C-alpha positions, 0 to 999 in steps of 0.5 A, spaced: 162 858 216 155 860 214 154 866 210 146 868 209 143 862 207 149 858 204 154 854 208 161 852 206 166 847 208 174 849 206 178 843 205 185 845 208 187 852 211 183 858 214 180 862 208 183 869 206 181 873 201 174 874 198 168 869 198 164 868 192 157 864 192 156 858 188 159 851 187 166 849 188 171 854 187 178 855 188 180 861 194 186 863 197 188 860 203 193 862 209 199 860 205 197 863 198 195 856 195 189 855 192 184 851 196 177 848 194 171 850 198 164 847 197 158 851 198 152 847 201 145 851 200 141 851 206 134 854 207 134 859 213 128 855 216 133 850 219 136 855 223 129 856 227 130 849 230 133 852 237 126 857 237 122 851 237 126 847 242 125 853 247 118 853 245 117 845 246 121 846 253 116 852 255 110 848 253 112 842 257 113 847 263 106 851 262 102 844 261 105 842 267 103 848 271 096 848 267 095 841 268 099 839 273 099 834 279 096 839 284 090 840 279 089 833 278 089 831 286 084 837 287 080 834 281 079 841 278 078 841 270 083 845 267 078 846 261 073 850 265 079 855 268 082 856 262 088 860 260 088 868 259 086 870 252 093 873 251 096 867 253 091 863 249 093 867 243 100 867 244 100 859 245 096 858 239 100 862 234 106 859 236 103 852 235 100 854 228 107 857 226 110 851 229 106 847 224 107 852 218 115 850 219 113 843 219 110 843 212 115 848 210 121 843 212 118 838 208 120 841 202 127 841 204 132 836 204 135 837 210 132 833 216 126 831 212 125 824 216 126 828 223 120 833 221 116 827 218 117 823 225 115 830 229 109 830 225 107 823 226 109 824 234 104 830 234 098 826 230 099 820 235 099 824 241 093 828 239 089 822 238 091 819 245 090 825 248 083 825 245 081 818 247 084 818 254 082 820 261 084 827 264 089 824 269 093 821 263 093 827 259 099 830 262 103 823 261 101 823 254 103 831 253 110 830 257 112 823 253 110 827 246 114 833 248 120 829 250 120 825 243 119 832 239 125 835 243 129 829 242 127 830 234 129 837 235 136 835 238 137 830 232 135 836 227 140 841 230 145 836 230 144 834 223 144 842 221 150 843 226 154 837 222 152 840 215 155 847 217 
């Protein structure tokens, strides 16, 4: 069960009665016997993982549309076409918020390894995209996005197990 930014796990029956925040304590169960419950403090930042999962999926779809096979076959340079100003702002703001979340999650104990892996994947992917020809940018973006989606799924499963 989750209450605010604190999750707890009950050893035994369903919880009845008042719930207090804190460390391990005894609460009344369905049969009236006290049971021990453990609270784990979790940052609300971990619950943004599904938002970033959706952002990654949308980013894959938009990049395929913007820099897709049709664009490559037509030999069009998408850097000259460019997205609209509002679309560019929303995309850039989303990526900046994503990076702020990366940095904030480095200070959390839950999922730190996954966040470090996503940062490394992003930096390596950026360096590959900067040094490859335009025709290979879509391949690099897709592979990089798939790896980050995998790390987000791992992080989501890790959080789910701790709730």
